[in-house]
N, C-alpha and C positions, 0 to 999 in steps of 0.2 A: 504493500500500500504506500509506504513512504517513498520507495524508489519510483513508483508510478507518478506520484504527485510531484516529486523532484524533477523527473523527466519532462513532465508537462510544463513546469515552470521555466525550463531552459529555452532561451530564444536564440535565433541566429546571431544576434548581436553579442550574446554571451560567448558564443563559439568563435566569432571573428573578432577583429580589433577595431570595431567601428563605433563603440560607445563606452562611456564610463561615467559614473556619477559625478566625479569632480575633475574639472579641467586642471586644477592646480596640482593634481597627482603627477602630472607630467612635466612641471616646470619648477616646483618648489622642493626643497630638501626636507627629508624627514626630521632633520635635527636643527630646525630653525623655527622661530616664532613668526607667525604671519605667513603671507603668501608671496613675498617678493621673489621675482625671478632672478635677482642678482646673485645671491650666494651659489645657487646651482649652476648659473651661467659661468661663473669663475671656475668652479670645480670641473665642469664639463670642458672648458677651454683647456685646462691642464691635462685632462684625460685624453682629449682628442689630439693634443700636441704630442703626448707620449705615444699614442697608438700610431699616428702618422709617422713619427720618427722610427719606430720599430719596423713598420711596413717598408719605409724607404731603405732602411739598413738591410732588410732581408732581400729586397729586390736588387739592391746594388751588389750584394755579395753573391747572390744566386741567380741573377738574371739569365734565363735560358728558356727555350720552348717547354721545358719540363717543369717550370716553376709552379704552374697551375695544377699539376696532377696530384700534388701532395695535400693531404687533409689539413696539415698544419697551416698551409698558406690560405686554404679556404677559410679556416677559422680566423686567421689574421685579417683577411679582407673583411669578414663579417663584423669583427670587433671594431675595426676602423670605421666601417660604414655606420655602425651603431653609435659610436661616439660622435661622429660628424652629424648624424641625423639628430641626436640628442642636443648637440650644440645649436643646430638649426632651430629646433623647437624653443630652446631657451632664448635664443637671439630674437626670434620673431615675437615671442611673448613679451620680452623686455622692451622692444621697440614699440610694439602696439598691443596694449593690454586687451585681451579678448572681451567681447561684449557678452552679456547674458543671453542665453538662448532658451527656447521653450522646451527643448528636449536634451538628451544626454549625448547626442552625436558629437564626435570629435573631428577636427580638421584632418585632411589627408596626410599632412606632414607628421602629425602625431601618430596616426595609424601606421605610417611607414616606420617611424622610430620604434613603436611598440612591437611590431612584427620582428624587426631586427633584434630588439632587446630580448624577446622571448627565445629566439633561436641562437643568437650569438653567445649569450652568457653560458648556457648549458654546454654548447659545443666547445667553447674555449676551455672550460674546466675538464671536460671529457678528454680533449686532446692532451692536456697537461698530464692527466692520470695515465693515459695510454703510453705516452712517451716515456715517463719516468719509471713505469712498471714494466713495459714490454720492450722498449727500444733503446733506452739509454745504455751506453757502454762505458763502464767506469775505467776501462783500460784505454785512456785517451792517447792518441798520437800527438806529435807536436802540432800538426795542422789542426787537429780536433781541439787541442787546448786553446789555440788561437781563436777558434770559433765558439768556445764555450759560452761566452757572454751573449753571443747572438742566439745560441740554443736556449740559454736561460731566459732571454727576453721573449722569444717566440713560443716557448713552452712553459713559462712561469710568470713573467711580468705581464704578459698578455692576459692571463687569467686574473691577475691582480686588478688590472684595469676594469675588466668585466665585473668582478666581485665588488669593487668600489662603487660602480654605477648602481648596483643593487642596494648596497648598504647605505649609500648617502642620498639616494633619490627617494621619491614616494611612488615610483612607477609600480603599478599593480602586477602581481604574478598570479594569474588565474589558472587553477588546476586544469580546466578544460582546454587550455592552450598547449597542452603537452604534445599534441600532434605536430606542432610547428617545428620544434627541434628534432622530433622523431622523423619528420619528412626529410629534413636536411641529411640526417644520418643515413636513412634508407637510400636517398638519392646518391650519396657518395658511394655506398656499398654497391649499388647497381652500376655506377660509373666504373669502379675498379674491375668488375666482372666483364663489362663491355670492352673496356680498354684491353684486358687480357685476351679476350676472344678475338679482338681486332689485330692482335700481334704487337700491341704497344709495349714499350720498354721504359725503364727508368733512365736516369742520366748516365749510368754506368753500363747500359746495355742489357741489364737483367730483365727477364720477361715477367716482371711484376713491378708494382709501385712500392709496396712494402713486403719484405720477405715473409713476415708473419701472416700476410694476407695474399699469399701466392695461390691463385685459383687452380693451379695444377693439382693442388691437394684440396679438392673441393670441400671435403668434410671438415678439415681443420679450418679453412677459411670461413665456411658457414658457421662453425662454432664460435670463431672470433667475432663475427658480425652479430650473432645472437647475444653473446656476452656483452658486447659494446652497446647494443641497443638497450639491453636491460639496465646497464650502468647509466646510460644517458637518461632513461626514464627515472631512475633513482635520484640522479643529480637534480633533475627538474623538480621532483617531489621535495627534495631538501631545500631547494631555492624557494619554492612556494611556502614551505614552513618558515624559512628565514625571513621572507618578506612579511609574513603574518606576524611574527614576533617583532620585527622592526617596527611595523605600524602600531602594534599595541603598546610597545615600550615608548616610542616617540610621542604617541598621542597622550599617554598618561604622564610622561615626564617633561615634555618640551612644548609640544604644539599648542597653539590656540586653535579655535575653530577655523577651518580653511574656508576660503571663498568657494562656494559650490554653484553648480548649475542649478536651475530651477528644478523643483520636484526631486531633490536629492535626499535619500533616506539618511537617518542618523548614522554616526561613525560606527557605533557598535554593531549595527546591521551590516554595514558595508564590509567590515573587517572579519565578520564571522561567516560570510558567504563563501562557499567552496569555489565558486566561479569568480 
């Protein structure tokens, strides 16, 4: 009975990134009083500068036709686009304060940021976990030692940037949006299989992108994909719980009542909804 009533209450806007009760959730920090866009604008400027710097460093060091075949670089591009779109949101709101509307629809540029946020954060943390658990080689050569800081940036600092966006913003993490990072993960898994079937190689001429994901050994590769997808969903669930705790803690300890769109339900209702 409960599941049926809950399913009936879920709308298309809950599943997609087209509406939210409070516009200020996308441009104000959790850890500020009031709804000024300036604090998060400054923070996002720093995060975007760091992400763009890491991306530029990675491209400069590894520029080749093979750069885009690696999941690390997919994640790096997504985090960079997320920080830039977040900066765009804060910049537009800072320059032109949004007017009150009669519904909870959000502008396209906020929807774009929210979609990237949902996908990029989980993917970045997953990439970090996979790299340090499965791929990192502690027996570093002289060349590898020279590149250690780039590896740390693309497989560590990148996730820190994504995590800070979650921790410092008010951007909602809805449980029903789990399909968005999942879709990116499945898309990459399909890409690696198609790339292998088409005869693609890595930069060293190996007939795979990652040795651990060599589709010559289909069962092993399929198992890695399955474990990775489960891990990605677990990471998203943890981020949802983190955002819930962030909102409850900041609301009770720091925030005043945020500027809301019309017909916005009370905070306690918003923060206890699973969607």
